[in-house]
N, C-alpha and C positions, 0 to 999 in steps of 0.2 A: 513437730512437738515443740510446746514452749512452756515455760513455767508461768505463773500468776504473777502479777506485778507486786513491788514490794509491799504496797497498801493492801494487799490481800491477806486474810488469815494464814497462818502457816500450813504449807503443805509438804508432803513427804514423798511427792512423785512430780510428774509432769502430765500436763493436759493432753488428752488425746484428742484429735479432730478427726471424724468419720462423716464422709457424705452417707446419708441414708437413702436419698433418692434424688433423681436429677431431673432436669429440665430437659424435655426431647430437642435435640439440636435441629430436628427437621422442623418444629413449631416453635419459633422464638417467642409466641404470645403465651406459651403455656406457663403457669405459676405454681410451683410445688412448694409447700411447706409453710403457706401462711396459716394463721390462727392454730397454733400448735398448742397442745396441751400434755404433760408428761405425768406418769406416776412410775413409782417402783412398786410392783405388787409384793405381795408377802412372801412368794416363793423366790423373790429375787429378780424376776424378769422386768425389764424395763419396756414400757410401753408408751409409745407417741401416737397421739390421734392428730391428724392435719388434713389440711386441705390441698386439692389439686385440680389442676385444669381449670382456674379462675372460679373455684367455689362450685364445681360441678361435682365433686367426689369427696367422700370423707374416707380416709386411708388411716389403717393402724398397724405400725411397725411395732414388731415385738423381738426382742432380744434375751432369750433365755440365758440363764447362768451357765448352761452346757448346752450345745447344740448350734445351729444356725439362725440367724434373724431371718424374720418373713415379713412380708408386706400384703395386706389383705384389704381389699375395697370393702367396707362397712356399710356405706351409705351411697348411693348411685342413682339418684334419679333427678340430678340437675339442680343447680341454683341452691346447694347445700354447703355448708362446711365454713360458716361465720360463727365465731365465739365457741369453739369447740371447747367442751369440759369431758374430763375421764375421772374416773374413779373406780376403785375395786369394791366390791359388796363383800359381807361375811362369808359368803359360800364361795369366793373367789370368782364370781361373774365380773367381767370388765364391762363398765357402763360408760356410753359415750353420749352426751347430748351435744345437739348442733341446732343452729337456726337456720331454717330455710327461707332465703331472703325474698322470693317473689310473693309468696303467701303470707310470709311472717310467721310460720308454723315453728314451734319448737318439736324437735324429732329426739326420740330416745331409742337407741339399739344397745344390745348387749352380747356379749361375746363369752363362750365358756372355754378358756384355754386348755 
């Protein structure tokens, strides 16, 4: 744990660093965590959408206020995961929009926590 530099706004605590997902040691070409997008939902759950396997999948990490964090594959049909965006709708649905790089399509998926 470290504290922010003196030029940062005043904080009453320390920064905590947590590895959310990791690269497979058997496959050094795998890339995890590119094109991340983060929201804190109205219920306090932190959601991070990110790319895995060199833009093959879009994953969603969710960390609720109580309970264990989860990782789910949201979009899994290859060549997706560039320029992810995430938002929560008024009904609590989590929406993820991503770019499919081969065909150039814009893809939307939603998740009801």
